[in-house]
Structures are given as C-alpha cells and as structure tokens.
C-alpha positions as CSV (number, residue, x, y, z in Angstrom):
1,X,-15.4,-10.3,1.8
2,X,-15.0,-12.7,4.7
3,X,-12.4,-12.2,7.8
4,X,-10.1,-13.8,5.8
5,X,-10.0,-12.0,3.2
6,X,-9.6,-9.0,5.9
7,X,-7.5,-10.4,7.2
8,X,-5.1,-11.1,4.3
9,X,-5.5,-7.2,3.7
10,X,-4.2,-5.6,6.7
11,X,-1.3,-8.3,6.4
12,X,-1.1,-7.2,3.0
13,X,-1.4,-3.1,3.8
14,X,1.5,-4.0,6.7
15,X,3.9,-5.0,4.7
16,X,3.5,-2.6,1.9
17,X,3.1,0.0,4.0
18,X,5.8,-0.4,6.1
19,X,8.4,-1.1,3.4
20,X,6.8,1.9,1.2
21,X,8.0,4.2,5.0
22,X,11.8,2.3,5.1
23,X,12.0,3.3,0.9
24,X,10.5,7.0,1.6
25,X,12.2,7.9,4.8
26,X,8.5,8.2,6.5
27,X,9.3,5.2,8.8
28,X,9.9,7.4,11.7
29,X,7.5,10.3,11.9
30,X,4.5,7.5,11.5
31,X,2.9,4.4,13.5
32,X,2.4,0.8,12.8
33,X,-1.3,1.8,11.8
34,X,-0.7,4.6,9.9
35,X,1.6,2.0,7.9
36,X,-1.4,-0.3,8.0
37,X,-4.3,2.4,6.6
38,X,-1.2,4.1,3.8
39,X,-0.9,0.2,2.1
40,X,-4.3,0.0,2.7
41,X,-4.9,2.5,1.0
42,X,-2.5,1.9,-1.9
43,X,-3.4,-0.9,-2.5
44,X,-6.2,-0.2,-3.5
45,X,-4.4,3.0,-6.2
46,X,-1.8,0.3,-7.1
47,X,-4.5,-2.1,-7.9
48,X,-6.3,0.8,-10.0
49,X,-3.6,2.2,-11.4
50,X,-2.2,-1.4,-12.7
51,X,-5.2,-2.2,-13.9
52,X,-6.2,1.0,-15.8
53,X,-2.5,0.0,-17.6
54,X,-3.9,-3.8,-18.0
55,X,-0.5,-4.1,-16.0
56,X,-1.8,-6.7,-13.2
57,X,-4.8,-8.1,-11.5
58,X,-5.0,-6.0,-8.1
59,X,-4.4,-7.5,-5.1
60,X,-6.0,-11.3,-4.8
61,X,-4.4,-12.7,-2.0
62,X,-0.8,-12.8,0.2
63,X,1.3,-13.2,-2.6
64,X,4.2,-11.3,-4.4
65,X,2.8,-10.0,-6.5
66,X,0.3,-8.9,-4.7
67,X,2.6,-6.8,-2.4
68,X,4.3,-5.7,-4.9
69,X,1.2,-3.7,-5.6
70,X,0.6,-2.5,-2.3
71,X,3.4,-1.0,-2.1
72,X,3.6,0.3,-5.4
73,X,0.3,2.2,-4.3
74,X,1.6,3.5,-0.6
75,X,4.4,5.0,-2.3
76,X,2.7,7.2,-4.8
77,X,0.4,8.0,-1.2
78,X,3.4,8.2,0.0
79,X,4.9,10.7,-2.5
80,X,1.6,12.4,-2.4
81,X,1.6,12.8,1.4
82,X,4.4,14.4,1.1
83,X,3.9,17.0,-1.4
84,X,1.0,18.3,0.3
85,X,2.3,18.6,3.8
86,X,5.1,20.7,1.8
87,X,2.0,22.3,0.6
C-alpha cells in the first residue's frame, strides 16, 4: 500500500465516518479523528460484508461505491458501539 492509497483511505474514511455520524446522530459526541477511525474501520466492515454477500468489491478508490461501502460499515459500527455503550 503506497502513500496515495493511505491518503485515499483517510479521505474515504473521514467522509464516510462524518456522514455516518450525522445519520446516527453522534456527530456532536465525537470529533474528526473519531469520525476518520470509525469510517476506516467501517470501510473494512462494509467491504467484508458486501464481499461476503457477493455484492461489491470493497473500497477501491475515491468513488461513490467506495464511500457507500465505507458508510454502510461505519453505520453498522456506530450502531454496535451505541448498543455496547448502553449495555
């Protein structure tokens, strides 16, 4: 993985994490760094789940499909984190 791919992952992760935090209404509880981390982890989760379902190819660059994949994973991750925090 070269530096360009790392930068793309950070951008996609930040965008997906930010969008997911707005949808899940956690955007006031967390900062940009947490949005980025949740987005990047969400990209892995979304890519894994969509590949397991035979639907997508994961995060492959800075495009709508990659942002959507990361967004789905980030929303799932935020839902899990919310459930764990309330338990």
